[in-house]
C-alpha positions as CSV (number, residue, x, y, z in Angstrom):
1,M,26.0,-16.6,-4.6
2,K,26.5,-13.5,-6.2
3,N,23.1,-11.9,-5.3
4,T,21.3,-11.7,-8.5
5,L,18.1,-12.9,-9.4
6,A,19.6,-15.6,-11.6
7,D,21.9,-16.7,-8.5
8,L,18.6,-16.8,-6.2
9,S,16.8,-19.0,-9.0
10,N,19.8,-21.2,-9.0
11,H,20.0,-21.3,-5.3
12,L,16.0,-22.2,-5.1
13,F,16.3,-25.1,-7.4
14,A,19.4,-26.4,-5.6
15,Q,16.9,-26.4,-2.5
16,L,14.0,-28.3,-4.6
17,E,16.9,-30.9,-5.7
18,R,17.7,-31.6,-2.0
19,L,14.2,-32.0,-0.9
20,S,13.6,-34.6,-3.9
21,D,16.6,-36.5,-2.8
22,E,14.8,-39.9,-2.2
23,A,17.9,-41.2,0.0
24,L,17.0,-38.7,2.7
25,D,16.2,-40.0,5.9
26,P,13.3,-38.6,7.8
27,E,15.3,-36.7,10.3
28,A,17.6,-35.0,7.3
29,L,14.3,-34.2,5.4
30,A,12.7,-32.5,8.1
31,Q,15.8,-30.5,8.5
32,E,15.7,-29.7,4.7
33,I,12.0,-28.7,5.0
34,R,12.8,-26.1,7.6
35,R,16.0,-25.0,5.6
36,A,13.3,-24.9,2.8
37,G,10.9,-22.7,4.6
38,V,13.6,-20.2,5.6
39,I,15.2,-19.9,2.2
40,D,11.6,-19.1,1.0
41,R,10.7,-16.5,3.1
42,I,14.3,-15.1,2.6
43,A,13.8,-15.3,-1.3
44,A,10.3,-13.9,-1.0
45,Q,12.0,-10.8,0.6
46,V,14.5,-10.2,-2.2
47,I,12.0,-10.5,-4.7
48,S,9.8,-7.8,-3.0
49,V,13.0,-5.5,-2.8
50,G,13.6,-6.1,-6.5
51,A,10.0,-5.2,-7.6
52,L,10.4,-2.0,-5.1
53,A,13.6,-1.1,-7.1
54,V,11.6,-1.6,-10.6
55,S,8.7,0.5,-9.2
56,A,11.0,3.3,-7.9
57,S,12.8,3.5,-11.1
58,R,9.5,3.8,-12.9
59,L,8.5,6.6,-10.5
60,Q,11.7,8.5,-10.8
61,G,11.1,8.0,-15.0
62,E,7.9,9.7,-14.5
63,M,8.6,12.6,-12.4
64,H,8.6,16.2,-13.6
65,P,11.9,18.1,-14.0
66,G,12.8,19.5,-10.7
67,Q,10.7,17.1,-8.7
68,T,12.7,15.0,-6.3
69,P,11.7,11.6,-5.4
70,P,11.1,10.5,-1.8
71,R,14.6,10.4,0.4
72,L,13.5,7.0,1.4
73,L,13.6,5.3,-2.0
74,G,17.1,6.2,-2.1
75,L,17.0,7.8,-5.7
76,D,18.5,11.3,-4.7
77,G,22.4,9.7,-4.9
78,G,22.4,9.4,-1.3
79,Q,22.6,13.5,-0.6
């Protein structure tokens, strides 16, 4: 994975394919279901961080000259 949203999407579809494998025995299916739950939670966090980055970028674009964004957003160039 190269850490892009397209890579995340591909990873999620690959997991869906593994869950759809009719050859899985019940134990292997249970393991894939647990794995899918973990992947789902991580994917949700990645998407949330992406949404925050978009919001931060919008905020930066809407700021008046001389205004500085909150340091927490990391838009200050790391200073």
